[in-house]
C-alpha positions as CSV (number, residue, x, y, z in Angstrom):
1,X,10.4,8.1,-67.1
2,X,12.3,9.5,-64.1
3,X,9.1,9.6,-62.0
4,X,8.4,6.0,-62.9
5,X,12.0,5.1,-62.0
6,X,11.7,6.6,-58.6
7,X,8.5,4.8,-57.9
8,X,9.9,1.4,-58.7
9,X,10.2,-1.2,-56.0
10,X,13.9,-1.7,-56.6
11,X,14.7,2.0,-56.1
12,X,12.6,2.3,-53.0
13,X,14.2,-0.8,-51.4
14,X,17.7,0.4,-52.4
15,X,17.1,3.9,-50.9
16,X,15.7,2.4,-47.7
17,X,18.7,0.1,-47.4
18,X,21.1,3.0,-47.9
19,X,19.2,5.0,-45.3
20,X,19.4,2.2,-42.7
21,X,23.1,1.7,-43.3
22,X,23.7,5.5,-42.8
23,X,21.6,5.4,-39.6
24,X,23.6,2.4,-38.4
25,X,27.0,4.1,-39.1
26,X,25.8,7.3,-37.5
27,X,24.7,5.5,-34.3
28,X,28.2,4.0,-34.0
29,X,29.6,7.5,-33.8
30,X,27.3,8.7,-30.9
31,X,29.1,8.0,-27.6
32,X,27.1,7.0,-24.6
33,X,27.0,9.6,-21.8
34,X,29.2,10.0,-18.7
35,X,32.4,8.4,-20.2
36,X,36.1,9.3,-20.3
37,X,36.2,8.6,-24.0
38,X,40.0,8.4,-24.4
39,X,40.5,6.0,-21.5
40,X,37.6,3.7,-22.5
41,X,38.8,3.7,-26.1
42,X,42.1,2.2,-24.8
43,X,40.4,-0.3,-22.6
44,X,38.1,-1.6,-25.3
45,X,40.7,-1.8,-28.0
46,X,42.7,-4.1,-25.7
47,X,39.8,-6.6,-25.5
48,X,40.0,-8.9,-28.6
49,X,36.9,-10.9,-27.6
50,X,34.6,-7.8,-27.8
51,X,36.3,-6.4,-30.9
52,X,35.9,-9.6,-32.9
53,X,32.3,-10.0,-31.8
54,X,31.6,-6.4,-32.9
55,X,33.2,-6.9,-36.4
56,X,30.9,-9.8,-37.4
57,X,27.7,-8.4,-35.8
58,X,27.8,-4.8,-36.9
59,X,28.8,-3.4,-33.5
60,X,31.3,-0.7,-32.4
61,X,33.9,-1.5,-29.8
62,X,36.5,1.1,-30.6
63,X,34.6,3.2,-28.0
64,X,31.2,2.8,-26.4
65,X,28.4,4.2,-28.6
66,X,24.7,3.7,-28.7
67,X,25.0,0.9,-31.3
68,X,28.1,-0.8,-29.7
69,X,26.1,-4.0,-29.1
70,X,25.1,-4.2,-32.8
71,X,23.1,-7.1,-34.2
72,X,24.5,-9.6,-31.7
73,X,21.3,-9.9,-29.7
74,X,19.1,-10.1,-32.8
75,X,21.3,-12.8,-34.4
76,X,21.7,-14.8,-31.2
77,X,18.0,-14.6,-30.4
78,X,17.2,-15.8,-33.9
79,X,19.6,-18.7,-33.6
80,X,18.5,-19.7,-30.1
81,X,14.8,-19.7,-31.3
82,X,15.8,-21.9,-34.3
83,X,17.5,-24.3,-31.9
84,X,14.3,-24.5,-29.8
85,X,12.2,-25.1,-32.9
86,X,14.4,-28.1,-33.8
87,X,12.9,-29.8,-30.7
88,X,9.6,-30.0,-32.7
89,X,7.4,-29.0,-29.8
90,X,3.7,-28.9,-30.9
91,X,3.0,-25.7,-28.9
92,X,5.9,-23.8,-30.7
93,X,4.9,-25.1,-34.1
94,X,1.4,-23.6,-33.7
95,X,2.7,-20.1,-33.0
96,X,1.8,-17.4,-35.5
97,X,4.4,-15.2,-37.1
98,X,3.5,-12.4,-34.8
99,X,3.9,-14.6,-31.7
100,X,7.3,-15.9,-33.0
101,X,8.4,-12.3,-33.5
102,X,7.5,-11.5,-29.9
103,X,9.4,-14.5,-28.5
104,X,12.5,-13.7,-30.6
105,X,12.4,-10.0,-29.4
106,X,12.1,-11.1,-25.8
107,X,15.2,-13.4,-26.2
108,X,17.0,-10.5,-28.0
109,X,16.1,-8.2,-25.1
110,X,17.5,-10.5,-22.5
111,X,20.8,-11.0,-24.5
112,X,21.0,-7.2,-25.0
113,X,20.8,-6.7,-21.3
114,X,23.5,-9.3,-20.6
115,X,25.9,-7.8,-23.2
116,X,25.2,-4.3,-22.1
117,X,26.0,-5.3,-18.5
118,X,29.2,-6.9,-19.6
119,X,30.3,-3.8,-21.4
120,X,29.5,-1.5,-18.5
121,X,31.3,-3.8,-16.1
122,X,34.4,-3.6,-18.4
123,X,34.5,0.2,-18.4
124,X,33.0,1.0,-15.0
125,X,36.2,2.4,-13.7
126,X,36.3,5.0,-16.5
127,X,32.7,6.3,-16.0
128,X,32.4,9.6,-14.2
129,X,30.3,8.9,-11.1
130,X,27.5,11.4,-10.4
131,X,27.0,10.6,-6.7
132,X,23.3,10.1,-7.3
133,X,22.4,6.6,-6.2
134,X,19.4,4.4,-7.1
135,X,19.1,1.1,-5.4
136,X,22.8,1.3,-4.4
137,X,23.9,1.9,-8.0
138,X,25.3,5.2,-9.3
139,X,23.0,7.1,-11.8
140,X,25.9,7.3,-14.3
141,X,26.1,3.5,-14.4
142,X,22.4,3.0,-14.9
143,X,22.0,5.5,-17.8
144,X,24.7,4.1,-20.1
145,X,23.4,0.6,-19.4
146,X,19.9,1.5,-20.6
147,X,21.2,3.5,-23.5
148,X,23.1,0.4,-24.7
149,X,20.0,-1.8,-24.3
150,X,17.8,0.7,-26.1
151,X,20.4,1.0,-28.9
152,X,20.5,-2.8,-29.3
153,X,16.7,-3.1,-29.5
154,X,16.6,-0.2,-32.0
155,X,19.1,-2.1,-34.2
156,X,16.9,-5.2,-33.9
157,X,13.9,-3.1,-35.1
158,X,16.0,-1.7,-37.9
159,X,17.0,-5.3,-38.9
160,X,13.3,-6.3,-39.0
161,X,12.6,-3.3,-41.2
162,X,15.5,-4.3,-43.5
163,X,14.2,-7.8,-44.0
164,X,10.7,-6.3,-44.8
165,X,11.6,-3.2,-46.8
166,X,15.3,-3.4,-47.8
167,X,17.7,-5.5,-49.9
168,X,19.9,-8.2,-48.5
169,X,18.2,-8.5,-45.1
170,X,20.1,-8.2,-41.8
171,X,23.5,-9.0,-43.4
172,X,23.6,-5.7,-45.3
173,X,24.0,-3.7,-42.1
174,X,27.3,-5.4,-41.2
175,X,28.9,-4.8,-44.6
176,X,30.4,-1.4,-43.8
177,X,31.9,-2.6,-40.5
178,X,33.5,-5.7,-42.0
179,X,35.0,-3.8,-45.0
180,X,36.4,-0.9,-42.9
181,X,38.0,-3.4,-40.5
182,X,39.6,-5.7,-43.0
183,X,42.8,-3.5,-43.5
184,X,43.2,-3.4,-39.7
185,X,42.7,-7.1,-39.4
186,X,45.3,-7.8,-42.1
187,X,48.0,-5.4,-40.7
188,X,47.4,-5.8,-37.0
189,X,45.5,-9.0,-36.4
190,X,42.8,-9.5,-33.8
191,X,44.8,-10.7,-30.8
192,X,45.6,-14.0,-29.1
193,X,48.9,-14.6,-30.7
194,X,48.5,-12.7,-34.0
195,X,51.1,-10.1,-34.8
196,X,51.6,-7.2,-37.1
197,X,52.2,-8.0,-40.8
198,X,55.4,-6.5,-42.3
199,X,54.7,-4.5,-45.5
200,X,57.0,-5.8,-48.2
201,X,56.7,-7.0,-51.8
202,X,56.6,-10.7,-50.9
203,X,53.9,-10.3,-48.3
204,X,51.9,-8.0,-50.6
205,X,52.0,-10.5,-53.4
206,X,51.0,-13.4,-51.0
207,X,48.1,-11.3,-49.7
208,X,46.8,-10.3,-53.2
209,X,46.9,-13.7,-54.8
210,X,45.6,-15.6,-51.8
211,X,42.7,-13.1,-51.3
212,X,41.8,-13.5,-55.0
213,X,41.9,-17.3,-54.8
214,X,39.7,-17.4,-51.6
215,X,37.3,-14.9,-53.1
216,X,36.8,-16.9,-56.3
217,X,36.6,-20.2,-54.4
218,X,34.1,-18.7,-51.9
219,X,31.8,-17.6,-54.8
220,X,32.0,-21.0,-56.4
221,X,31.3,-22.9,-53.1
222,X,28.5,-20.5,-52.3
223,X,26.8,-21.2,-55.6
224,X,27.3,-25.0,-55.6
225,X,24.3,-27.1,-54.6
226,X,23.0,-30.7,-54.9
227,X,19.7,-30.9,-56.7
228,X,17.6,-33.9,-55.6
229,X,14.9,-34.7,-58.3
230,X,11.3,-34.7,-57.0
231,X,8.3,-36.5,-58.4
232,X,5.1,-34.4,-58.3
233,X,2.2,-36.7,-59.1
234,X,-0.5,-34.1,-58.2
235,X,0.7,-31.9,-61.1
236,X,0.2,-33.2,-64.7
237,X,2.2,-30.8,-66.8
238,X,5.8,-29.8,-67.7
239,X,6.4,-28.9,-64.0
240,X,5.5,-32.4,-62.7
241,X,9.3,-32.9,-62.2
242,X,11.2,-30.6,-60.0
243,X,14.1,-30.7,-57.6
244,X,15.0,-30.0,-54.0
245,X,18.3,-28.0,-53.7
246,X,20.7,-28.5,-50.9
247,X,23.5,-25.9,-50.9
248,X,27.1,-27.1,-50.2
249,X,27.5,-24.1,-47.9
250,X,24.2,-24.8,-46.2
251,X,25.6,-23.1,-43.0
252,X,26.4,-20.0,-45.0
253,X,28.9,-17.7,-43.3
254,X,27.4,-18.2,-39.8
255,X,30.3,-20.4,-38.5
256,X,32.7,-17.5,-39.1
257,X,30.5,-15.0,-37.5
258,X,30.7,-16.8,-34.2
259,X,33.7,-19.0,-34.3
260,X,36.3,-16.4,-33.4
261,X,34.2,-15.0,-30.6
262,X,33.6,-18.5,-29.1
263,X,37.3,-19.3,-29.4
264,X,38.2,-16.1,-27.6
265,X,35.8,-16.6,-24.7
266,X,38.0,-19.0,-22.6
267,X,41.0,-16.6,-22.9
268,X,38.8,-13.6,-22.1
269,X,37.7,-15.2,-18.8
270,X,41.1,-16.8,-18.1
271,X,42.6,-13.4,-18.1
272,X,40.8,-12.6,-14.8
273,X,43.0,-15.2,-13.1
274,X,46.1,-15.4,-15.2
275,X,48.2,-16.8,-12.3
276,X,46.1,-20.0,-11.9
277,X,46.9,-23.3,-13.7
278,X,43.9,-22.9,-16.0
279,X,44.9,-19.3,-16.7
280,X,48.5,-20.3,-17.6
281,X,47.1,-23.2,-19.8
282,X,44.9,-20.8,-21.7
283,X,47.6,-18.3,-22.2
284,X,50.0,-20.9,-23.5
285,X,47.8,-23.0,-25.7
286,X,44.5,-21.2,-26.4
287,X,45.9,-18.9,-29.0
288,X,46.4,-18.6,-32.8
289,X,50.2,-19.0,-32.5
290,X,49.9,-22.5,-30.9
291,X,49.3,-25.8,-32.8
292,X,46.9,-26.8,-30.1
293,X,45.0,-23.6,-30.4
294,X,44.7,-23.9,-34.2
295,X,43.3,-27.4,-33.9
296,X,40.8,-26.2,-31.3
297,X,39.7,-23.3,-33.5
298,X,39.3,-25.5,-36.5
299,X,37.2,-27.9,-34.4
300,X,34.9,-25.0,-33.4
301,X,34.4,-24.0,-37.0
302,X,33.6,-27.6,-38.0
303,X,31.1,-28.1,-35.2
304,X,29.4,-24.8,-36.0
305,X,29.4,-25.7,-39.7
306,X,27.4,-28.9,-39.0
307,X,25.2,-27.2,-36.5
308,X,24.2,-24.3,-38.7
309,X,23.8,-26.6,-41.7
310,X,21.1,-28.5,-39.9
311,X,19.5,-25.3,-38.5
312,X,19.3,-23.7,-41.9
313,X,18.1,-26.7,-44.0
314,X,16.1,-28.6,-41.3
315,X,15.8,-32.0,-43.0
316,X,12.9,-33.1,-40.8
317,X,10.8,-30.1,-41.8
318,X,11.6,-30.5,-45.5
319,X,10.6,-34.2,-45.3
320,X,7.3,-33.2,-43.7
321,X,6.6,-30.5,-46.3
322,X,7.3,-33.0,-49.1
323,X,4.9,-35.5,-47.6
324,X,2.3,-32.8,-46.9
325,X,2.5,-31.5,-50.5
326,X,2.3,-35.0,-52.0
327,X,5.8,-34.8,-53.5
328,X,8.4,-37.5,-53.1
329,X,11.9,-38.5,-54.0
330,X,12.0,-41.4,-56.5
331,X,12.5,-44.7,-54.8
332,X,12.0,-43.4,-51.3
333,X,8.8,-43.5,-49.2
334,X,7.7,-40.1,-47.8
335,X,8.4,-39.5,-44.2
336,X,11.2,-41.2,-42.1
337,X,13.0,-42.7,-45.1
338,X,13.1,-39.4,-46.9
339,X,14.3,-37.6,-43.7
340,X,17.2,-40.1,-43.4
341,X,18.1,-39.6,-47.0
342,X,18.1,-35.8,-46.6
343,X,20.2,-36.1,-43.4
344,X,22.7,-38.3,-45.2
345,X,23.1,-35.9,-48.1
346,X,23.3,-32.8,-45.8
347,X,26.1,-34.4,-43.7
348,X,28.0,-35.3,-46.9
349,X,27.7,-31.7,-48.3
350,X,28.5,-30.2,-44.9
351,X,31.6,-32.3,-44.7
352,X,32.8,-30.9,-48.0
353,X,32.0,-27.4,-46.8
354,X,33.9,-27.9,-43.5
355,X,36.9,-29.3,-45.4
356,X,36.8,-26.0,-47.4
357,X,36.5,-24.0,-44.2
358,X,39.4,-25.7,-42.6
359,X,41.7,-25.3,-45.6
360,X,40.8,-21.6,-45.8
361,X,41.5,-20.9,-42.1
362,X,44.2,-23.4,-41.2
363,X,46.5,-22.6,-44.1
364,X,47.3,-19.0,-43.0
365,X,47.4,-20.0,-39.3
366,X,49.9,-22.8,-39.9
367,X,52.0,-20.5,-42.1
368,X,51.8,-17.9,-39.4
369,X,53.7,-20.3,-37.1
370,X,56.7,-19.8,-39.3
371,X,56.1,-16.4,-41.1
372,X,55.3,-13.6,-38.8
373,X,52.0,-11.8,-39.5
374,X,50.7,-14.3,-42.2
375,X,48.1,-15.7,-39.7
376,X,46.2,-12.3,-40.0
377,X,45.0,-13.5,-43.4
378,X,42.7,-15.9,-41.6
379,X,40.6,-13.0,-40.4
380,X,40.5,-11.5,-43.9
381,X,39.5,-14.8,-45.4
382,X,36.7,-15.1,-42.8
383,X,35.4,-11.7,-43.7
384,X,35.5,-12.5,-47.4
385,X,33.3,-15.6,-46.8
386,X,30.8,-13.4,-44.9
387,X,30.8,-10.7,-47.6
388,X,30.4,-13.3,-50.4
389,X,27.3,-14.8,-48.8
390,X,25.8,-11.4,-47.9
391,X,26.5,-9.9,-51.3
392,X,25.1,-13.0,-53.1
393,X,21.8,-12.4,-51.3
394,X,21.8,-8.7,-52.2
395,X,22.6,-9.5,-55.9
396,X,19.9,-12.2,-56.1
397,X,17.2,-9.9,-54.6
398,X,18.3,-7.1,-56.8
399,X,17.9,-9.3,-59.9
400,X,14.4,-10.4,-58.9
401,X,13.3,-6.8,-58.2
402,X,14.8,-5.6,-61.5
403,X,13.0,-8.3,-63.5
404,X,9.7,-7.3,-62.0
405,X,10.1,-3.8,-63.5
406,X,10.7,-5.4,-66.9
407,X,7.5,-7.6,-66.9
408,X,4.1,-6.2,-67.8
409,X,1.2,-8.3,-68.8
410,X,-0.6,-5.4,-70.5
411,X,2.3,-4.6,-72.9
412,X,2.1,-6.0,-76.4
C-alpha cells in the first residue's frame, strides 16, 4: 500500500513541487560574488520599485542573490509573446510548441539581461573592484552580471519543469515569497507615501475583518463564471449540448502582479532628477498618499485588467475554434458574429472584475489619506488575490490527480 502510494502521480508531482520550492528559496540565500553585502542590502531595501517587482515575481531584493531576478523574465516573456500572438500573424500561428518555447526563452533571456544590468548598475558603487579589466569593464562587474542572468534562466527552466512535472505551475514558486512578505507589507508598506501601521486593538480588528472579507470575496469572484450554451450538431447524444465558460476574473491576478511595479517606474526614474519640474511633480502627486496618485494607480489596474482578460481568453481564437469544431452559439452565425458576442460578454465581465479590483485597492488607499498606515492593507489585499488564484489552480490540479488514483477500469 505504501509502495503504491509513493508511486502515485499525485505524490510524485507534490514531491517535485516541494523540491523546486526548496531550490528556489535556497537560491535566494546564495549571494552573488564580489559584494559588500551590508551596504548593498541597505541600497536595495531603499528601492521600492525593485522590492515590489520581486515580491510578485518570486525574486529576492533584500540583497543580491543568484535568484534575485526571479520569474520576471519568464512571466514578461510569456506575456509579450501572447501580445505578439494577438496580431494573428500566419507565420507565428504555424510555429510548433518547441519553436514557441525557443522564442519565449529568447525573449526571457533578453529581459533577464536588461534586469541584471539594471541591478548591477544600482549597486555598482558597492562592488569590490578587482582591477582586472575586460573590454574596459572590471571583472567583478562582469561576473555578477552573468551570475544574475544565469540564475534568471535557471529559474525559467525550473518554471517550465514545474508546469510539466509539478502542481500549480509557475505561480507555486512565488507563494513562499508572497506569504513571507505580507507581514512586512502590512506593518511597513512598500514606499511612495505609505507609512508604518501602528499596532493597536482598533487597527488589528480592522485588519483581521477586512482581510477575511477580501479573502472570501476573492474566492467567490475567482470561481464565478458566465456559461454560454453551445450547440454541438456533430454529436448526437447527451453531450450534444455544452457550454463555453468565461470567468469573471478572466485576467486572474496578473493585474496586481504588475500594477504596483508599473506605478513605481515613473517615481523610480524621476528620483534621478528630483530637482526638475517633472521630478517635483512625481514626488508630489505620483504616490499612494495623493488623491491623484490613487486615481492613476486605479487606472493602471483597470487597463491591465482589460488587457489581461483579452490575452487570457482570446475571443477571436475561441470563435475560430468553435467554427472549426462545428459548434455554435444558438442564434449566432459562426465566425465574426460569434467573436463580437464573445468580446461583448468579456468586456462586461471584465468591467465587473475591474469594479471589484478598484473597490479592493481604493478603499484602503482612500482611508489611508486620513488614517495613518491603513493604506498598507492595499498591498496585503493584492497579495491575497494573487494567492487565491494560485492556490485555486493548485487545489483543482490536486483534485484531478487524486481522482485518477481512485479510478480503475479493471476493478469490480
